[in-house]
C-alpha positions in Angstrom: -3.8 5.6 -42.6 -1.2 7.6 -44.6 2.3 6.3 -44.4 3.5 9.7 -43.0 1.1 9.3 -40.1 2.3 5.8 -39.4 5.9 6.8 -39.4 5.3 9.8 -37.1 3.3 7.8 -34.6 5.9 5.0 -34.6 8.7 7.4 -34.0 6.8 9.1 -31.2 6.1 5.7 -29.6 9.7 4.5 -30.0 11.3 7.7 -28.6 9.0 8.2 -25.7 8.3 4.6 -24.5 11.4 4.3 -22.3 12.2 8.0 -21.7 10.5 9.3 -18.5 8.1 11.6 -20.5 5.1 9.3 -21.2 4.5 7.5 -24.5 0.8 7.1 -23.9 0.3 10.8 -23.3 2.2 11.7 -26.5 0.2 9.1 -28.6 -3.0 10.8 -27.4 -1.6 14.3 -28.1 -0.2 13.8 -31.6 -3.5 12.9 -33.3 -5.3 15.5 -31.1 -3.0 18.4 -32.2 -2.7 17.2 -35.8 -6.4 16.5 -36.2 -5.9 12.9 -37.3 -8.2 10.0 -36.6 -7.2 7.7 -33.8 -4.6 5.2 -35.0 -6.6 2.2 -33.9 -5.7 -1.0 -32.0 -3.8 -2.7 -34.9 -1.2 0.0 -35.2 -0.9 0.2 -31.4 -0.1 -3.5 -31.3 2.5 -3.1 -34.1 4.4 -0.2 -32.5 4.4 -2.0 -29.1 5.9 -5.1 -30.7 8.6 -2.8 -32.1 9.5 -1.2 -28.8 9.4 -4.6 -27.1 11.9 -5.9 -29.6 14.1 -2.8 -29.0 14.3 -3.2 -25.2 14.9 -6.9 -25.5 17.7 -6.3 -28.0 19.4 -3.7 -25.8 19.1 -5.8 -22.6 19.8 -9.2 -24.2 22.6 -10.0 -21.8 20.3 -9.5 -18.7 17.6 -11.6 -20.4 20.1 -14.4 -21.3 21.4 -14.4 -17.8 17.9 -14.8 -16.4 17.0 -17.6 -18.7 20.3 -19.4 -18.0 19.8 -19.0 -14.3 16.3 -20.4 -14.5 17.5 -23.3 -16.5 20.3 -24.0 -13.9 17.7 -23.8 -11.1 15.5 -26.4 -12.9 18.5 -28.6 -13.1 18.9 -28.3 -9.3 22.0 -26.1 -9.3 20.6 -23.5 -7.0 19.3 -19.9 -7.2 21.5 -17.1 -8.3 21.1 -13.3 -8.6 19.7 -13.7 -12.1 16.9 -15.9 -10.9 16.2 -13.5 -8.1 15.9 -10.7 -10.6 13.5 -12.7 -12.8 11.4 -13.4 -9.7 11.4 -9.7 -8.8 10.2 -8.7 -12.3 7.2 -11.1 -11.9 6.4 -9.7 -8.5 6.8 -6.1 -9.7 4.4 -6.7 -12.6 1.5 -8.2 -10.7 0.1 -4.9 -9.3 -0.2 -3.3 -12.8 -1.8 -6.4 -14.3 -4.6 -6.2 -11.7 -4.9 -2.5 -12.1 -4.8 -2.8 -15.9 -7.6 -5.3 -16.0 -9.7 -3.1 -13.7 -9.2 0.0 -15.8 -9.9 -1.9 -19.0 -13.2 -3.1 -17.5 -14.4 0.1 -16.0 -12.9 2.6 -18.5 -12.6 0.5 -21.7 -11.7 3.6 -23.8 -8.9 4.6 -21.5 -8.3 8.1 -20.1 -7.7 10.5 -23.0 -8.3 13.9 -21.4 -5.7 16.6 -22.5 -6.3 18.4 -19.1 -5.4 15.2 -17.2 -2.3 14.7 -19.4 -1.3 18.2 -18.7 -1.5 17.9 -15.0 0.1 14.5 -14.8 2.9 15.5 -17.2 3.7 18.5 -15.0 3.1 17.1 -11.6 5.0 13.8 -12.0 7.8 15.7 -13.8 8.2 17.8 -10.6 8.1 14.7 -8.5 10.9 13.1 -10.6 13.0 16.2 -10.1 12.5 16.2 -6.3 13.3 12.5 -6.1 16.4 12.9 -8.3 17.6 16.0 -6.5 17.2 15.1 -2.9 17.5 11.3 -2.8 20.8 9.9 -1.5 22.4 7.6 -4.1 23.5 4.5 -2.3 22.3 1.4 -4.0 22.6 -0.6 -7.3 20.0 -2.9 -8.8 21.6 -5.9 -7.1 20.7 -4.3 -3.7 16.9 -4.3 -4.4 14.8 -6.1 -1.8 11.3 -7.6 -2.2 9.7 -4.6 -0.4 11.5 -2.2 -2.8 10.2 -4.1 -5.9 6.6 -4.1 -4.5 6.8 -0.3 -4.0 8.0 0.2 -7.6 5.4 -2.2 -8.8 2.6 -0.4 -7.0 3.9 3.0 -8.2 3.8 1.6 -11.8 0.0 1.3 -11.6 -0.2 5.1 -11.6 1.2 5.1 -15.1 -2.1 3.8 -16.4 -3.1 7.5 -16.3 -1.7 9.0 -19.5 1.0 11.6 -18.9 2.3 9.9 -15.8 4.9 7.8 -17.7 5.6 4.2 -16.7 9.3 4.8 -17.1 9.1 8.1 -15.3 7.2 6.8 -12.2 9.3 3.7 -11.8 12.5 5.7 -12.1 11.1 8.2 -9.6 10.4 5.3 -7.2 13.9 3.9 -7.8 15.5 7.3 -7.0 13.4 7.6 -3.8 14.7 4.2 -2.8 18.3 5.5 -3.3 19.1 3.7 -6.6 21.8 5.0 -8.9 20.3 6.6 -12.1 21.5 4.0 -14.6 20.3 1.2 -12.4 16.9 3.0 -12.1 16.6 3.1 -15.8 17.8 -0.5 -16.3 15.4 -2.0 -13.8 12.6 0.2 -15.3 13.3 -1.2 -18.7 13.5 -4.8 -17.6 10.2 -4.3 -15.7 8.7 -2.9 -19.0 9.1 -6.2 -20.8 6.4 -8.2 -19.0 4.3 -5.1 -18.8 4.4 -4.5 -22.6 3.8 -8.2 -23.2 0.8 -8.1 -21.0 -0.6 -4.9 -22.6 0.1 -6.4 -26.0 -1.8 -9.5 -25.3 -4.7 -7.5 -23.9 -4.7 -5.2 -27.0 -4.3 -8.3 -29.3 -7.4 -9.9 -27.8 -9.4 -6.7 -28.2 -8.1 -6.5 -31.8 -9.2 -10.1 -32.5 -12.7 -9.5 -31.0 -13.1 -6.2 -32.9 -11.9 -7.6 -36.2 -9.7 -4.6 -36.7 -7.1 -5.1 -39.4 -4.2 -3.1 -40.8 -2.2 -3.7 -43.9 0.9 -5.8 -43.4 3.2 -3.1 -44.9 1.7 -0.5 -42.5 2.3 -2.9 -39.5 5.8 -3.7 -40.5 6.6 0.0 -41.1 5.2 0.9 -37.7 7.0 -1.9 -35.9 10.3 -1.2 -37.7 10.3 2.5 -37.1 9.4 2.0 -33.4 12.2 -0.6 -33.0 14.9 1.7 -34.4 13.8 4.8 -32.7 13.3 3.1 -29.3 16.8 1.4 -29.5 18.5 4.7 -30.2 16.5 6.5 -27.5 17.5 3.8 -24.9 21.1 3.9 -25.8 21.3 7.7 -25.7 19.4 7.9 -22.4 21.7 5.3 -20.7 24.8 7.3 -21.9 23.3 10.5 -20.5 22.3 9.0 -17.1 25.8 7.6 -16.5 27.1 11.2 -16.3 24.2 13.5 -15.7 20.7 13.8 -14.1 17.1 13.6 -15.1 16.8 17.4 -15.3 16.4 17.7 -19.1 13.5 15.3 -19.0 11.9 17.2 -16.1 12.3 20.6 -17.9 10.6 19.1 -21.0 7.7 17.7 -18.9 7.2 21.1 -17.2 7.2 22.9 -20.5 4.8 20.4 -22.2 2.5 20.2 -19.1 2.4 24.0 -18.8 1.6 24.4 -22.5 -1.2 21.7 -22.4 -2.8 23.4 -19.3 -2.6 26.8 -21.0 -4.4 25.3 -24.0 -6.9 23.6 -21.9 -7.8 26.7 -19.9 -7.9 28.9 -22.9 -4.7 31.0 -22.3 -3.3 29.7 -25.6 -5.1 28.9 -28.8 -4.0 26.2 -31.2 
């Protein structure tokens, strides 16, 4: 694959992974519009490693607190809020693990329909706006209950349909539950860590079985570009959400979804 293609796909993955606009949908659309061959499993794994590194680097304090809390618990010093958060991340990830294995078994190639991506991009964008506009902001991440985490975890399963956006649907669920915007984003990103690890392991096993390989320089380029772009996107999103709403992301989703449906139904030719 040409270096330019790798760079563009890595940038798209990095920028869209944690914004509520769907990375999987964009990774389907870019080769489709550009007429490129599918990027393959190897590059998928590389760019996911890059985005995983970015979110772990940005949230290193939360991760360190959870590890420290777990270590203290093992030493018999009790359970603190960080251990509770780690437990919640495990519980919140279980539904999507089950759903992911089921989808991979029954639809091994995934869902790649541009029509579906158009509808999910548009529909779940509107849902995010409704949740953001009409929910009462009362709670922070520390106020989450087990029932809240289960709701967010089940909602996350819908993101297996491209265009839904894992970040978008979990932030939507958080807003419906009354969480503040930055806390929605922070919990969504923490929840992404075990999800990306699980998806990476699954893709890695598929890669091993298929014998798909990619040049080391291509993998490093993809992972590096995805890391940098994801870290910048996360930082900018968190600054924005501390002072404003999800509306710009919603408007982007409505515009993109409307365009994709116009192309699908023949109103626009590309």
